[in-house]
matplotlib code that plots the C-alpha trace (Angstrom):
import matplotlib.pyplot as plt

x = [0.1, 2.8, 4.6, 1.2, 0.6, 5.0, 3.6, 0.6, 2.4, 5.4, 2.6, 1.2, 4.0, 4.8, 1.3, 2.0, 5.3, 3.7, 1.2, 3.2, 3.6, 5.8, 8.6, 10.6, 13.9, 15.1, 15.1, 17.2, 17.8, 16.8, 19.7, 17.5, 18.4, 17.8, 14.7, 14.6, 16.2, 15.8, 17.6, 17.4, 17.3, 20.9, 21.8, 22.9, 21.7, 20.5, 19.5, 19.1, 21.4, 20.6, 19.5, 22.4, 21.0, 23.7, 24.3, 26.2, 27.0, 29.5, 32.4, 31.6, 29.8, 28.4, 26.8, 24.8, 23.6, 22.3, 22.4, 21.2, 18.2, 16.7, 14.9, 14.7, 10.5, 10.6, 13.6, 12.2, 15.0, 12.8, 14.5, 17.8, 19.4, 17.2, 16.1, 13.9, 14.7, 12.4, 12.8, 9.4, 10.6, 12.4, 10.4, 13.2, 13.9, 16.9, 17.6, 20.4, 22.1, 22.6, 25.9, 24.0, 25.1, 23.5, 21.5, 19.1, 17.7, 14.2, 13.5, 9.8, 9.5, 11.1, 9.5, 6.1, 5.2, 1.9, 2.6, 2.7, 3.7, 2.9, 4.7, 6.8, 7.8, 9.1, 6.7, 7.6, 8.6, 10.9, 8.2, 7.1, 4.3, 3.4, -0.1, -0.8, -1.8, -3.0, -5.9, -5.8, -5.2, -3.1, 0.0, 2.6, 5.4, 8.2, 11.2, 10.1, 7.0, 6.7, 3.4, 1.3, -0.7, -2.8, -5.2, -7.1, -10.3, -9.5, -9.2, -10.6, -9.9, -7.2, -5.9, -2.2, -0.8, 1.8, 2.4, 3.7, 5.4, 2.4, -0.3, -0.9, -3.2, -4.7, -6.9, -10.3, -10.9, -11.8, -11.3, -8.3, -8.8, -6.0, -5.4, -2.9, -0.8, -3.7, -6.2, -7.9, -9.0, -8.5, -10.8, -11.4, -10.1, -12.1, -9.6, -10.8, -12.1, -9.5, -6.6, -3.7, -2.4, 1.1, 3.0, 1.8, 3.6, 1.7, -1.0, 0.2, -0.8, 0.6, -1.5, -1.1, -4.3, -4.2, -0.9, -1.0, 0.4, -0.9, 0.1, -3.3, -2.9, -6.1, -5.7, -5.8, -7.7, -5.4, -4.3, -1.2, -0.1, 3.4, 3.8, 6.6, 5.5, 3.8, 4.2, 3.2, 5.0, 5.9, 7.6, 7.0, 9.3, 9.0, 12.1, 11.6, 10.6, 11.4, 9.9, 11.2, 9.4, 10.5, 9.0, 9.9, 12.9, 13.3, 13.6, 11.9, 13.3, 11.2, 11.0, 8.0, 7.0]
y = [0.5, 2.1, 1.3, 2.3, 5.7, 6.8, 5.8, 8.1, 10.7, 10.8, 10.5, 13.3, 15.6, 14.3, 15.8, 18.8, 19.0, 19.1, 21.0, 24.2, 26.4, 29.6, 28.6, 31.5, 31.8, 34.9, 38.2, 41.1, 44.9, 46.9, 49.2, 53.5, 53.4, 50.0, 49.8, 46.1, 42.8, 39.5, 36.1, 33.6, 30.5, 30.2, 31.9, 35.4, 38.1, 41.4, 44.8, 48.6, 51.0, 54.6, 54.2, 51.7, 48.0, 45.6, 41.8, 39.5, 36.5, 33.2, 34.6, 38.8, 41.7, 43.3, 46.8, 49.3, 53.0, 55.5, 58.9, 61.2, 59.2, 59.7, 57.2, 53.5, 53.0, 49.5, 46.7, 44.1, 41.2, 37.3, 36.8, 37.0, 37.7, 40.3, 42.5, 46.1, 49.5, 51.5, 55.5, 57.3, 60.9, 60.4, 58.1, 55.8, 51.7, 50.8, 47.0, 45.0, 41.9, 39.2, 41.0, 44.4, 45.7, 47.7, 46.4, 48.3, 52.0, 53.5, 57.2, 56.9, 60.5, 60.4, 56.6, 56.6, 60.2, 59.7, 56.9, 58.3, 55.3, 54.4, 51.0, 48.6, 45.0, 42.6, 39.9, 36.3, 37.4, 40.1, 42.6, 45.4, 45.6, 49.5, 50.7, 54.2, 57.1, 59.0, 56.6, 54.5, 51.4, 48.7, 47.7, 45.6, 48.1, 46.0, 46.8, 45.2, 47.4, 51.0, 51.7, 50.3, 47.7, 48.3, 45.3, 46.0, 48.6, 51.5, 51.2, 54.1, 52.5, 50.6, 50.6, 48.1, 47.4, 44.7, 42.0, 38.5, 37.0, 37.3, 38.6, 42.1, 42.5, 45.4, 45.6, 47.2, 46.8, 43.5, 41.9, 41.1, 41.5, 40.3, 40.2, 38.6, 40.3, 39.0, 41.1, 38.3, 38.5, 36.0, 34.9, 37.6, 37.1, 38.1, 39.3, 40.4, 43.4, 45.9, 43.8, 45.4, 43.4, 43.1, 41.1, 38.3, 34.8, 33.2, 31.5, 33.0, 36.2, 37.9, 40.6, 41.8, 42.7, 44.7, 44.2, 40.4, 38.9, 35.7, 33.6, 32.9, 30.2, 31.0, 27.3, 25.4, 28.3, 27.3, 30.5, 30.5, 33.1, 34.4, 35.1, 36.2, 39.7, 41.9, 45.4, 47.2, 45.8, 48.6, 46.5, 42.4, 40.7, 37.1, 35.7, 32.4, 30.0, 33.1, 36.1, 39.6, 41.8, 45.1, 46.7, 50.4, 49.1, 45.0, 42.6, 39.6, 36.4, 33.3, 30.2, 29.3, 25.5]
z = [-0.5, 0.7, -2.7, -4.3, -2.5, -3.3, -7.3, -7.2, -5.5, -8.3, -11.3, -9.5, -9.2, -13.2, -14.2, -12.4, -14.4, -17.1, -16.8, -16.3, -18.7, -17.4, -14.8, -13.0, -13.8, -11.3, -10.6, -10.9, -10.1, -13.1, -13.9, -14.2, -17.9, -19.3, -21.6, -22.7, -22.1, -23.9, -24.3, -26.9, -27.9, -27.7, -24.7, -26.5, -24.0, -25.9, -23.7, -25.0, -22.4, -23.7, -27.4, -27.5, -28.7, -26.9, -27.6, -25.7, -27.2, -25.9, -28.5, -27.9, -27.4, -30.3, -30.2, -32.2, -31.5, -33.6, -31.8, -33.6, -34.2, -31.1, -28.0, -29.8, -29.8, -30.9, -31.3, -32.7, -33.3, -33.3, -36.3, -35.9, -39.3, -39.7, -36.5, -37.1, -34.3, -34.9, -34.2, -34.0, -33.9, -36.6, -38.7, -39.5, -39.5, -39.6, -40.3, -38.6, -39.4, -36.5, -35.9, -35.2, -38.5, -40.6, -43.9, -44.4, -43.7, -43.9, -44.2, -44.1, -44.4, -48.1, -48.5, -47.4, -46.8, -46.7, -43.3, -39.7, -38.0, -34.8, -34.1, -36.8, -36.6, -38.8, -40.3, -40.9, -44.3, -43.5, -44.8, -41.7, -39.9, -39.6, -37.9, -39.8, -37.2, -40.4, -41.1, -38.3, -40.2, -39.9, -43.4, -44.7, -46.4, -48.6, -50.3, -52.7, -53.1, -53.6, -52.0, -48.6, -48.6, -46.3, -44.6, -42.2, -41.5, -39.3, -35.7, -34.3, -30.2, -29.4, -26.0, -26.7, -30.3, -31.0, -33.8, -33.8, -37.2, -39.8, -36.7, -35.7, -32.8, -30.9, -27.2, -27.0, -23.5, -23.1, -26.1, -28.4, -32.1, -34.6, -38.2, -40.5, -43.1, -46.0, -43.8, -42.7, -39.4, -36.6, -33.9, -31.0, -26.9, -24.2, -21.0, -17.8, -16.6, -16.5, -17.7, -19.6, -22.3, -22.3, -25.2, -27.5, -28.9, -31.2, -28.8, -25.5, -24.4, -21.2, -19.5, -15.9, -13.4, -11.2, -9.9, -10.6, -14.1, -16.2, -19.2, -21.2, -23.6, -26.0, -27.4, -23.8, -22.3, -19.6, -17.6, -15.5, -13.0, -12.2, -8.8, -8.8, -10.5, -8.4, -9.0, -12.1, -15.6, -17.9, -20.1, -21.1, -23.9, -25.6, -27.6, -27.8, -25.3, -22.5, -20.9, -19.9, -17.3, -16.6, -13.6, -12.1, -10.4, -11.3, -14.0, -14.3, -16.2, -16.8, -19.6, -21.5, -22.3]

ax = plt.figure().add_subplot(projection="3d")
ax.plot(x, y, z, "-o")
ax.set_aspect("equal")
plt.show()
């Protein structure tokens, strides 16, 4: 009977481990000027401090900085061979390679003067997601085309904009909507009242309700709390199987199964 009980407990522990989607790794003190921190699948650590991008690998550290372009509003390194740096105020995009050397530069005010970009990120096809504040629409920019391709109706009301690969998302109240690069609408998701969307990676949504942070799997409808974070989140980032969360004074790191 005792052996049967031990076997049952061991079996329950295995099930619990399999059910756990997110695992706390560590928390660190956040440097004051740190605005980005992510760890990729190789263990490379990327940071942005004072609008300087830095990537630390096992062999060496690479850096990129354009001081005359202003503050970096968004950095997309999910495609290591083609990374994007977006400067909203000066309306410029810089495309980098895996060593943070410049591959291309887009001056949006000259190349696409009709666009007033408030958000920019790469698609899985290496084209660029843009949210245009003038028309309130999502569009796709390509180095091979002279005109933007608008793929959505006007999004008049939104609380948060983000994207993941070939999908762009926006939050409006408790609803999260999505659209693909061809303009096809995705099934809308409903968050708890007063929730604040933080980031999306495929089927996984990270959001905050009051001071609690949750990882929600839209496919399985499983919601898991990241109990280590108990204060307001300023920014959150997915990279491969990792989550980085920035609060006013802390950096929290998690692994996602």
